[in-house]
TORSELUM-505564 format. One line per field, with one value per residue: residue in one letter; z, y, x of N, C-alpha, C in turn; chain; residue number from 0. Coordinates in Angstrom, 3 decimals, m for minus. Each point is the difference from the previous one (the first is absolute). Example, Ala and Ser with C-alpha at 12.3 -4.5 7.8 and 13.67 -1.06 7.14 Angstrom:
BEGIN
gudo	[A|S] $
n.Z	[7.800|m0.720] $
n.Y	[m5.690|1.050] $
n.X	[13.190|m0.350] $
ca.Z	[0.000|0.060] $
ca.Y	[1.190|1.190] $
ca.X	[m0.890|0.820] $
c.Z	[0.000|0.730] $
c.Y	[1.200|1.090] $
c.X	[0.900|m0.770] $
volum	[A|A] $
mise	[0|1] $
This chain:
BEGIN
gudo	[M|K|R|V|L|I|I|G|A|G|G|H|A|Q|V|V|A|D|I|L|L|R|M|H|E|A|G|A|D|L|T|P|I|G|F|L|D|D|N|P|H|L|F|G|E|W|R|L|G|L|P|I|L|G|P|L|A|A|I|D|A|V|D|H|D|A|V|V|I|G|I|G|D|N|R|T|R|Q|A|I|Y|E|R|L|A|A|C|G|E|R|F|V|V|A|R|H|P|S|A|I|V|A|H|D|A|V|I|G|A|G|T|V|I|A|A|R|A|I|V|N|A|G|A|H|V|G|V|N|V|I|L|N|S|G|C|I|V|E|H|H|N|R|I|G|A|H|A|H|I|A|P|G|A|T|L|G|G|A|V|T|V|G|E|G|A|L|V|G|I|G|A|T|V|L|P|Q|C|A|V|G|A|W|S|V|V|G|G|G|A|V|V|T|A|A|V|D|D|D|L|V|V|S|G|I|P|A|R|P|H|M|K|T|P|T|L|I|P|S|Q|R|R|A|R|V|G|V] $
n.Z	[172.380|m0.427|m0.309|m1.097|m0.270|m1.279|m0.020|m1.035|m1.313|m0.313|m0.856|0.468|m0.055|m1.140|m0.207|0.422|m0.760|m0.950|0.281|0.079|m1.131|m0.457|0.478|m0.475|m1.118|0.213|0.282|m0.876|0.957|m1.272|m0.647|m1.285|m0.082|m0.710|m1.176|0.068|m1.044|m0.481|m0.600|m0.434|m1.028|1.117|0.337|1.022|m0.559|m0.304|0.923|m0.361|m0.432|m0.251|0.565|m1.105|1.148|m0.729|m0.017|0.023|m0.598|m0.337|0.349|0.365|m1.166|m0.029|0.706|0.650|0.182|m1.242|m0.544|m1.282|m0.484|m1.041|0.045|m1.219|m0.570|0.214|m0.904|m0.801|0.221|m0.122|m1.056|m0.412|0.234|m0.408|m1.039|m0.121|0.112|m0.728|m0.599|0.452|m1.303|0.280|m0.049|m0.789|0.443|m1.339|0.660|m1.192|0.246|m1.288|0.378|m0.009|1.258|0.154|1.118|m0.276|m1.164|m0.341|0.026|m0.808|0.574|m0.474|0.421|m1.261|0.501|m1.253|m0.792|0.882|0.432|0.126|1.304|m0.056|0.852|0.943|m0.939|m0.525|m0.083|m0.718|0.202|m0.337|0.312|m1.232|0.583|m1.271|m0.830|0.906|0.490|0.079|1.252|m0.242|0.799|0.971|m0.887|m0.621|0.037|m0.716|0.613|m0.397|0.324|m1.085|0.558|m1.287|m0.718|0.789|0.521|0.035|1.308|m0.201|0.852|1.000|m0.855|m0.508|0.103|m0.652|0.600|m0.307|0.284|m1.255|0.486|m1.300|m0.846|0.855|0.497|0.075|1.316|m0.287|0.871|0.964|m1.130|m0.462|0.020|m0.609|0.743|m0.322|0.165|m1.213|0.417|m1.235|m0.634|0.787|0.472|0.055|1.203|m0.383|m0.082|0.874|0.089|m0.553|0.714|m0.318|m0.022|m1.310|0.470|m0.887|m0.347|m0.510|0.908|0.972|m1.003|0.479|m0.419|1.142|0.229|1.160|m0.605|0.226|0.689|m0.563|1.140|m0.942|m0.504|1.292|m0.191|m0.320|m0.945|0.917|m1.132|0.080] $
n.Y	[73.673|1.104|m0.992|0.667|m0.134|m0.040|0.824|m0.861|m0.123|1.079|1.014|0.537|m1.212|m0.008|1.213|m0.435|m1.074|0.810|0.775|m1.076|m0.398|1.241|m0.025|m1.233|0.396|0.997|m1.223|0.241|m0.093|m0.178|m0.944|0.358|m0.699|0.905|m0.332|0.626|m0.708|0.543|0.385|m1.042|0.808|0.697|m0.914|m0.010|1.181|0.667|0.951|0.572|m1.253|0.427|m1.036|m0.299|0.104|0.801|m0.257|1.118|m0.848|m0.159|1.220|m0.671|m0.500|1.287|m0.543|0.991|1.152|0.410|0.988|0.209|0.957|m0.754|0.757|0.468|m0.737|1.238|m0.167|m0.638|0.893|0.935|m0.623|m0.232|1.257|0.430|m0.817|0.312|1.283|m0.287|m0.618|1.180|0.169|m0.137|1.330|m0.137|0.965|0.067|0.277|0.461|m0.576|0.291|m0.409|1.231|m0.386|1.116|0.322|1.111|m0.449|m0.089|m1.279|m0.133|m0.995|m0.811|1.175|0.336|0.148|0.402|m0.381|0.707|m0.605|1.146|m0.183|1.228|0.918|m0.676|m0.721|m0.280|m1.239|m0.215|m0.957|m0.961|0.999|0.480|0.155|0.256|m0.561|0.611|m0.399|1.175|m0.398|1.254|0.959|m0.699|m0.847|m0.238|m1.248|m0.112|m0.918|m0.952|1.188|0.625|0.306|0.263|m0.692|0.688|m0.375|1.256|m0.166|1.234|0.942|m0.744|m0.895|m0.146|m1.298|m0.098|m0.780|m0.921|1.223|0.365|0.313|0.297|m0.686|0.531|m0.291|1.207|m0.057|1.215|0.709|m0.721|m0.578|m0.383|m1.298|m0.027|m0.698|m1.007|1.135|0.426|0.261|0.450|m0.821|0.639|m0.259|1.220|m0.464|1.000|m0.862|m0.012|m1.307|m0.004|m0.730|m1.161|0.823|0.122|0.453|0.942|0.194|1.174|0.516|m0.882|m0.594|m0.095|m1.266|m0.690|m0.761|m0.419|m1.176|m0.196|m0.851|m0.970|m0.545|m0.620|1.249|0.255|m1.186|0.852|m0.614|m0.772|m0.641|0.727] $
n.X	[200.333|m0.615|m0.815|0.371|m1.292|0.330|m1.044|m0.001|0.250|m0.701|0.108|m1.138|m0.515|0.659|m0.503|m1.188|0.174|0.462|m1.048|m0.778|0.561|m0.122|m1.239|m0.145|0.594|m0.873|m0.465|m0.976|m0.910|0.289|m0.667|0.077|m1.133|m0.646|m0.559|m1.181|m0.424|m1.105|1.103|m0.728|0.238|m0.153|m0.905|0.825|m0.273|1.111|m0.024|1.145|0.072|m1.239|m0.623|m0.701|m0.627|m0.771|m1.312|m0.684|m0.825|1.282|m0.364|m1.088|0.387|0.300|0.979|m0.589|0.633|0.210|m0.708|0.296|m0.793|0.362|m1.081|0.225|m0.949|m0.427|m0.958|0.832|0.958|m0.938|m0.540|1.233|0.371|m1.182|0.157|1.281|m0.285|m1.084|1.019|0.364|0.281|1.290|0.133|1.055|0.792|0.000|1.110|0.313|1.164|m0.131|m1.198|m0.482|m0.218|m0.690|0.628|m0.670|0.459|m1.266|0.386|m1.045|m0.642|0.950|0.453|0.238|1.225|0.041|0.995|0.716|m1.073|m0.664|m0.094|m0.474|0.425|m0.654|0.593|m1.176|0.494|m1.089|m0.886|0.900|0.808|0.182|1.187|m0.109|0.880|0.745|m1.161|m0.606|m0.158|m0.348|0.423|m0.545|0.470|m1.135|0.461|m1.106|m0.717|0.862|0.499|0.394|1.155|m0.073|0.892|0.819|m1.158|m0.436|m0.180|m0.457|0.337|m0.483|0.453|m1.216|0.223|m1.141|m0.869|0.923|0.419|0.250|1.194|m0.099|0.744|0.862|m1.184|m0.558|m0.151|m0.448|0.728|m0.550|0.349|m1.171|0.285|m1.167|m0.848|0.804|0.629|0.292|1.221|m0.132|0.826|0.869|m1.207|m0.522|m0.291|m0.802|m1.016|m0.994|0.218|m1.195|m0.846|0.577|1.037|0.171|1.166|0.323|1.271|0.417|m0.840|m0.123|m0.651|m1.242|0.024|m0.156|m1.055|0.516|0.192|m1.282|0.739|m0.713|m0.483|m0.732|m0.012|m0.215|m0.596|0.943|0.697|0.545|0.217|m1.121] $
ca.Z	[m1.368|m0.650|m1.351|m0.693|m1.315|m0.905|m0.762|m1.348|m0.450|m1.169|0.102|1.281|1.047|0.006|0.676|1.427|0.440|0.120|1.210|1.172|0.029|0.444|1.432|0.682|m0.045|0.888|1.383|0.436|0.535|m0.902|m1.219|m0.933|m0.234|m1.306|m0.547|m0.370|m1.181|m0.547|m1.367|0.130|m0.823|0.767|1.147|m0.049|m0.496|1.019|m0.281|0.969|0.914|0.853|m0.766|m0.111|0.768|m0.333|m0.032|1.271|0.780|0.717|1.016|1.297|m0.062|0.010|1.296|m0.105|1.131|m0.471|m1.455|m0.610|m1.308|m1.074|m1.147|m0.255|m0.180|1.328|0.398|0.261|1.256|1.091|0.204|0.605|1.367|0.871|0.138|0.885|1.337|0.624|0.400|1.098|m0.430|0.423|m1.118|0.298|m0.827|m0.778|m0.095|m0.530|0.878|m0.490|0.212|1.150|0.636|1.225|1.229|0.464|m1.038|0.307|m1.192|0.220|m0.226|m1.366|m0.948|m0.669|m0.195|m0.919|0.088|m0.064|0.352|1.159|0.744|0.926|1.345|0.202|m1.019|0.446|m1.166|0.354|m0.209|m1.331|m0.953|m0.696|m0.196|m0.959|m0.048|m0.136|0.230|1.151|0.788|0.854|1.384|0.364|m0.979|0.426|m1.133|0.346|m0.196|m1.336|m1.014|m0.643|m0.435|m0.998|m0.016|m0.318|0.302|1.108|0.701|0.847|1.394|0.398|m1.061|0.340|m1.089|0.487|m0.108|m1.306|m1.079|m0.653|m0.465|m1.012|m0.083|m0.204|0.247|1.132|0.653|0.720|1.424|0.532|m0.916|0.320|m1.087|0.543|0.027|m1.247|m1.153|m0.665|m0.498|m1.077|0.072|m0.337|0.251|1.139|0.652|0.613|0.723|0.483|m0.961|0.607|m0.035|m1.213|m1.215|m0.626|m0.379|m0.641|m0.563|0.835|1.253|m0.181|m0.212|m0.152|m1.333|0.047|1.277|0.087|m0.085|1.224|m0.262|0.826|0.818|m0.709|m0.802|0.883|0.406|m1.058|0.373|0.848|m0.814|m0.760] $
ca.Y	[0.517|m0.051|m0.556|0.882|m0.378|1.094|m0.304|0.418|m0.373|0.812|0.930|0.717|m0.979|m0.242|1.166|m0.214|m1.056|0.580|0.833|m0.875|m0.597|1.051|0.188|m1.140|0.206|1.118|m0.420|m0.036|m1.292|m0.623|m0.587|m0.428|m1.446|m0.343|0.721|m0.662|0.651|m0.831|m0.438|m1.362|m0.183|0.423|m0.881|m0.726|0.839|0.755|1.380|0.542|m1.059|m0.364|m0.818|0.309|m1.165|m0.403|1.074|0.647|m0.916|m0.938|0.730|m0.688|m1.168|0.459|0.552|1.366|0.866|1.265|0.142|1.321|m0.150|0.523|0.204|1.425|0.531|0.395|m0.656|m1.409|m0.051|0.243|m1.167|m1.087|0.424|m0.137|m1.442|m0.595|0.586|m0.637|m1.344|0.118|0.060|1.140|0.658|0.710|1.133|m0.264|1.299|m0.149|0.657|1.315|0.953|0.899|0.168|0.801|m0.754|0.125|m0.397|m1.181|m0.838|m1.024|m1.404|m0.481|1.003|m0.255|1.218|m0.465|0.595|1.447|0.782|0.877|0.316|1.015|0.163|0.161|m0.677|m1.127|m0.846|m1.034|m1.405|m0.607|1.050|m0.115|1.187|m0.627|0.402|1.393|0.983|0.885|0.272|1.066|0.097|0.079|m0.605|m1.043|m0.907|m0.950|m1.434|m0.613|0.945|m0.282|1.148|m0.675|0.404|1.368|0.983|0.887|0.601|1.105|m0.064|0.003|m0.544|m1.131|m0.925|m0.830|m1.458|m0.618|0.901|m0.225|1.173|m0.663|0.154|1.346|1.040|0.892|0.563|1.163|m0.005|0.189|m0.493|m1.310|m0.902|m0.751|m1.467|m0.765|0.820|m0.287|1.145|m0.529|0.171|1.308|1.069|0.883|0.287|1.326|0.217|m1.255|m0.965|m0.717|m1.454|m0.752|0.733|m0.129|1.322|m0.026|1.256|1.052|m0.648|m1.196|0.244|m1.263|m0.296|m1.132|m0.656|m1.340|m0.982|m0.644|m1.426|m0.810|m0.871|m1.139|0.484|0.317|m1.214|m0.313|m0.983|0.485|0.300|1.237] $
ca.X	[0.034|m1.304|m0.049|m0.939|m0.503|m0.320|m1.205|0.286|1.342|0.318|1.113|0.020|0.290|1.443|0.567|m0.239|0.913|1.331|0.010|0.081|1.339|0.925|m0.245|0.617|1.446|0.332|m0.193|m1.400|m0.422|m0.966|0.552|m1.048|0.071|m0.541|m1.142|m1.251|m0.562|m1.071|0.302|0.527|1.194|1.174|0.250|1.259|1.079|0.729|0.316|0.961|0.391|m1.132|m0.942|m1.425|m0.443|m1.360|m0.990|m0.334|m0.833|0.868|0.744|m0.018|0.877|1.391|0.382|0.498|m0.338|m0.560|m0.100|m0.013|m0.634|0.821|m0.885|m0.046|m1.354|m0.477|m1.251|0.302|0.761|m0.952|m0.864|0.775|0.335|m1.167|m0.257|0.993|m0.161|m1.162|0.424|0.957|1.393|0.803|0.660|1.237|0.402|1.208|0.677|1.361|0.980|0.388|m1.092|0.165|m1.308|0.122|m0.246|m1.380|m0.950|m0.811|m0.084|m1.003|0.343|m0.023|0.482|1.277|0.787|1.034|1.323|0.204|m1.191|0.173|m1.222|0.487|m0.550|m1.427|m0.807|m0.816|m0.235|m0.963|0.343|0.010|0.363|1.276|0.822|0.893|1.405|0.375|m1.061|0.193|m1.208|0.508|m0.464|m1.418|m0.902|m0.938|m0.171|m1.036|0.220|m0.009|0.449|1.290|0.789|0.823|1.409|0.360|m1.041|0.328|m1.132|0.423|m0.420|m1.411|m0.856|m0.857|m0.299|m1.091|0.046|0.038|0.413|1.287|0.732|0.797|1.445|0.520|m0.997|0.231|m1.181|0.491|m0.336|m1.352|m1.031|m0.568|m0.369|m1.124|0.022|m0.089|0.341|1.274|0.762|0.817|1.433|0.527|m0.967|0.228|m1.277|0.067|m1.260|m0.567|m0.536|m1.114|0.033|m0.342|0.332|1.311|0.486|1.306|0.438|0.590|m0.409|m0.824|m1.423|m0.736|m0.509|m0.927|m0.228|0.549|m1.088|m0.459|m0.070|m0.878|0.844|0.583|1.119|1.114|0.673|0.966|1.009|1.060|1.172|m0.133] $
c.Z	[m0.647|m1.421|m0.754|m1.372|m0.808|m0.847|m1.376|m0.370|m1.252|0.271|1.329|1.155|0.085|0.593|1.516|0.550|0.181|1.237|1.247|0.119|0.476|1.488|0.808|0.041|0.970|1.469|0.502|0.397|m0.865|m1.178|m0.927|m0.311|m1.349|m0.337|m0.065|m1.149|m0.639|m1.433|0.055|m0.816|0.755|1.126|m0.207|m0.576|1.157|m0.495|1.103|1.044|0.930|m0.818|m0.088|0.483|m0.355|0.033|1.386|0.891|0.817|1.184|1.345|0.038|0.054|1.362|m0.199|1.201|m0.428|m1.520|m0.386|m1.418|m1.053|m1.277|m0.204|m0.087|1.357|0.439|0.291|1.324|1.203|0.294|0.693|1.421|0.938|0.233|0.995|1.426|0.741|0.487|1.102|m0.414|0.537|m1.200|0.474|m0.886|m0.697|m0.291|m0.456|0.894|m0.476|0.146|1.250|0.559|1.316|1.221|0.443|m1.078|0.415|m1.293|0.278|m0.370|m1.483|m1.045|m0.543|m0.263|m0.798|0.136|m0.197|0.158|1.254|0.612|1.119|1.246|m0.018|m1.027|0.606|m1.237|0.414|m0.291|m1.483|m1.112|m0.711|m0.091|m0.881|m0.108|m0.176|0.183|1.256|0.616|1.049|1.361|0.097|m1.141|0.683|m1.224|0.403|m0.318|m1.479|m1.117|m0.562|m0.432|m0.882|0.011|m0.390|0.252|1.238|0.564|0.897|1.409|0.168|m1.125|0.558|m1.260|0.520|m0.207|m1.461|m1.143|m0.543|m0.433|m0.919|m0.015|m0.279|0.217|1.233|0.531|0.878|1.451|0.275|m0.976|0.423|m1.286|0.557|m0.114|m1.391|m1.257|m0.538|m0.487|m1.042|0.170|m0.453|0.254|1.196|0.567|0.762|0.800|0.357|m1.151|0.701|m0.075|m1.417|m1.303|m0.541|m0.452|m0.628|m0.465|1.031|m0.324|m0.282|m0.114|m0.193|m1.438|m0.038|1.432|m0.006|m0.040|1.368|m0.286|0.888|0.759|m0.757|m0.844|0.855|0.404|m1.114|0.495|0.820|m0.828|m0.767|0.482] $
c.Y	[m0.167|m0.539|0.721|m0.565|1.248|m0.421|0.638|m0.408|0.760|0.963|0.719|m0.950|m0.284|1.192|m0.154|m1.070|0.536|0.883|m0.863|m0.655|1.012|0.289|m1.108|0.160|1.091|m0.311|0.001|m1.414|m0.596|m0.605|m0.393|m1.485|m0.401|0.819|m0.908|0.781|m0.946|m0.456|m1.395|m0.254|0.361|m0.961|m0.782|0.796|0.792|1.422|0.525|m1.041|m0.469|m0.759|0.620|m1.246|m0.492|1.178|0.586|m0.924|m0.979|0.641|m0.725|m1.208|0.370|0.616|1.385|0.795|1.288|0.001|1.454|m0.197|0.696|0.172|1.500|0.586|0.271|m0.725|m1.487|m0.139|0.232|m1.242|m1.134|0.353|m0.229|m1.464|m0.627|0.547|m0.637|m1.405|0.030|0.021|1.260|0.541|0.690|1.226|m0.385|1.345|m0.212|0.739|1.391|1.050|0.832|0.293|0.747|m0.809|0.070|m0.323|m1.275|m0.774|m1.155|m1.393|m0.346|0.975|m0.394|1.339|m0.396|0.817|1.514|0.823|0.816|0.285|0.946|0.170|0.173|m0.684|m1.180|m0.789|m1.159|m1.405|m0.326|1.006|m0.403|1.393|m0.452|0.727|1.508|1.017|0.814|0.293|1.024|0.052|0.133|m0.378|m0.992|m0.855|m1.085|m1.442|m0.359|0.966|m0.430|1.327|m0.561|0.516|1.467|1.041|0.808|0.618|1.108|m0.137|0.042|m0.406|m1.154|m0.819|m0.997|m1.483|m0.433|0.884|m0.406|1.342|m0.528|0.379|1.455|1.114|0.823|0.477|1.142|0.003|0.323|m0.380|m1.388|m0.748|m0.945|m1.506|m0.574|0.867|m0.401|1.313|m0.541|0.295|1.391|1.163|0.847|0.413|1.316|0.343|m1.367|m0.828|m0.781|m1.513|m0.515|0.762|m0.443|1.397|m0.140|1.403|0.951|1.304|m1.175|0.382|m1.337|m0.225|m1.242|m0.436|m1.351|m0.998|m0.555|m1.475|m0.668|m0.999|m1.147|0.419|0.305|m1.244|m0.457|m1.025|0.639|0.444|1.291|1.028] $
c.X	[m1.372|0.136|m1.120|m0.341|m0.316|m1.192|0.122|1.420|0.409|1.137|0.069|0.313|1.497|0.750|m0.154|0.945|1.412|0.111|0.149|1.376|1.035|m0.176|0.661|1.518|0.438|m0.278|m1.425|m0.397|m1.115|0.740|m1.143|0.157|m0.592|m1.223|m1.231|m0.612|m1.010|0.234|0.637|1.257|1.279|0.358|1.294|1.149|0.618|0.224|0.914|0.405|m1.097|m1.036|m1.386|m0.730|m1.392|m0.938|m0.244|m0.817|0.828|0.703|0.051|0.922|1.478|0.300|0.607|m0.464|m0.696|m0.022|0.221|m0.499|0.850|m0.782|m0.182|m1.395|m0.652|m1.259|0.221|0.735|m0.908|m0.827|0.751|0.398|m1.179|m0.350|0.968|m0.102|m1.167|0.314|1.061|1.456|0.682|0.774|1.274|0.116|1.295|0.660|1.435|0.995|0.425|m1.103|0.284|m1.388|0.196|m0.405|m1.457|m1.026|m0.725|m0.204|m0.953|0.474|m0.086|0.492|1.372|0.677|1.233|1.285|m0.041|m1.273|0.296|m1.368|0.403|m0.873|m1.515|m0.879|m0.740|m0.404|m0.892|0.486|0.077|0.286|1.290|0.619|1.157|1.336|0.170|m1.097|0.308|m1.366|0.413|m0.721|m1.520|m0.944|m0.926|m0.306|m0.993|0.379|m0.059|0.406|1.358|0.614|1.103|1.446|0.192|m1.063|0.392|m1.267|0.536|m0.541|m1.507|m0.946|m0.824|m0.267|m1.023|0.222|0.041|0.441|1.370|0.563|1.093|1.466|0.382|m0.997|0.381|m1.345|0.487|m0.490|m1.466|m1.104|m0.463|m0.322|m1.059|0.160|m0.209|0.174|1.365|0.595|0.977|1.479|0.426|m0.941|0.430|m1.359|0.137|m1.257|m0.570|m0.571|m1.114|0.205|m0.282|0.235|1.354|0.411|1.379|0.345|0.583|m0.711|m0.940|m1.475|m0.712|m0.425|m0.871|m0.184|0.704|m1.146|m0.351|m0.206|m1.030|0.864|0.639|1.192|1.215|0.776|0.928|1.003|1.094|1.200|m0.080|1.032] $
volum	[A|A|A|A|A|A|A|A|A|A|A|A|A|A|A|A|A|A|A|A|A|A|A|A|A|A|A|A|A|A|A|A|A|A|A|A|A|A|A|A|A|A|A|A|A|A|A|A|A|A|A|A|A|A|A|A|A|A|A|A|A|A|A|A|A|A|A|A|A|A|A|A|A|A|A|A|A|A|A|A|A|A|A|A|A|A|A|A|A|A|A|A|A|A|A|A|A|A|A|A|A|A|A|A|A|A|A|A|A|A|A|A|A|A|A|A|A|A|A|A|A|A|A|A|A|A|A|A|A|A|A|A|A|A|A|A|A|A|A|A|A|A|A|A|A|A|A|A|A|A|A|A|A|A|A|A|A|A|A|A|A|A|A|A|A|A|A|A|A|A|A|A|A|A|A|A|A|A|A|A|A|A|A|A|A|A|A|A|A|A|A|A|A|A|A|A|A|A|A|A|A|A|A|A|A|A|A|A|A|A|A|A|A|A|A|A|A|A|A|A|A|A|A|A|A|A] $
mise	[0|1|2|3|4|5|6|7|8|9|10|11|12|13|14|15|16|17|18|19|20|21|22|23|24|25|26|27|28|29|30|31|32|33|34|35|36|37|38|39|40|41|42|43|44|45|46|47|48|49|50|51|52|53|54|55|56|57|58|59|60|61|62|63|64|65|66|67|68|69|70|71|72|73|74|75|76|77|78|79|80|81|82|83|84|85|86|87|88|89|90|91|92|93|94|95|96|97|98|99|100|101|102|103|104|105|106|107|108|109|110|111|112|113|114|115|116|117|118|119|120|121|122|123|124|125|126|127|128|129|130|131|132|133|134|135|136|137|138|139|140|141|142|143|144|145|146|147|148|149|150|151|152|153|154|155|156|157|158|159|160|161|162|163|164|165|166|167|168|169|170|171|172|173|174|175|176|177|178|179|180|181|182|183|184|185|186|187|188|189|190|191|192|193|194|195|196|197|198|199|200|201|202|203|204|205|206|207|208|209|210|211|212|213|214|215|216|217|218|219|220|221|222|223|224|225] $
């Protein structure tokens, strides 16, 4: 039985914990053992029957077999994933039993697939991605590492979503369109043409209205609890 640590203890981390608990109930060979979070006010508290064991720096002191990151912010999640991967940590895929994933879909390590998400034939999902509740990833999509497809978002066939991009709640990306790396598609937007890297787009049809901020490395080292 794989003992899985959840990195972070905020709202998204608790969703991840619930997914792992549901997987365990459904017979998966894993069990969540607790959270690590850098907020000292949370140490010793419990969420969903699981303890908050301490900060990320204490990871080597906790016996475990694998980890999954429960942090919504894409840049923070990327930084922590790369840090842990460099240390040799193993990542599990957290897949809710109600999610539907095609047999030939490729799902990268550390990805979270929430309740009622759908991943259709030929889709390729990178590492450390969030496919949130009820989203639809249609056939032959390509989702880059560290991206987030938010609740209720729909990606038509053969869509490409770049590394670290966010497709917001209820947004739609029409077939064969591309969303560039680290771009943000606003909630409810409809993407009808390619979105360049590092853009924020919104509306119907989606139009750019600003560049996403470029963070310096020190700004990317946000607290695990974010």
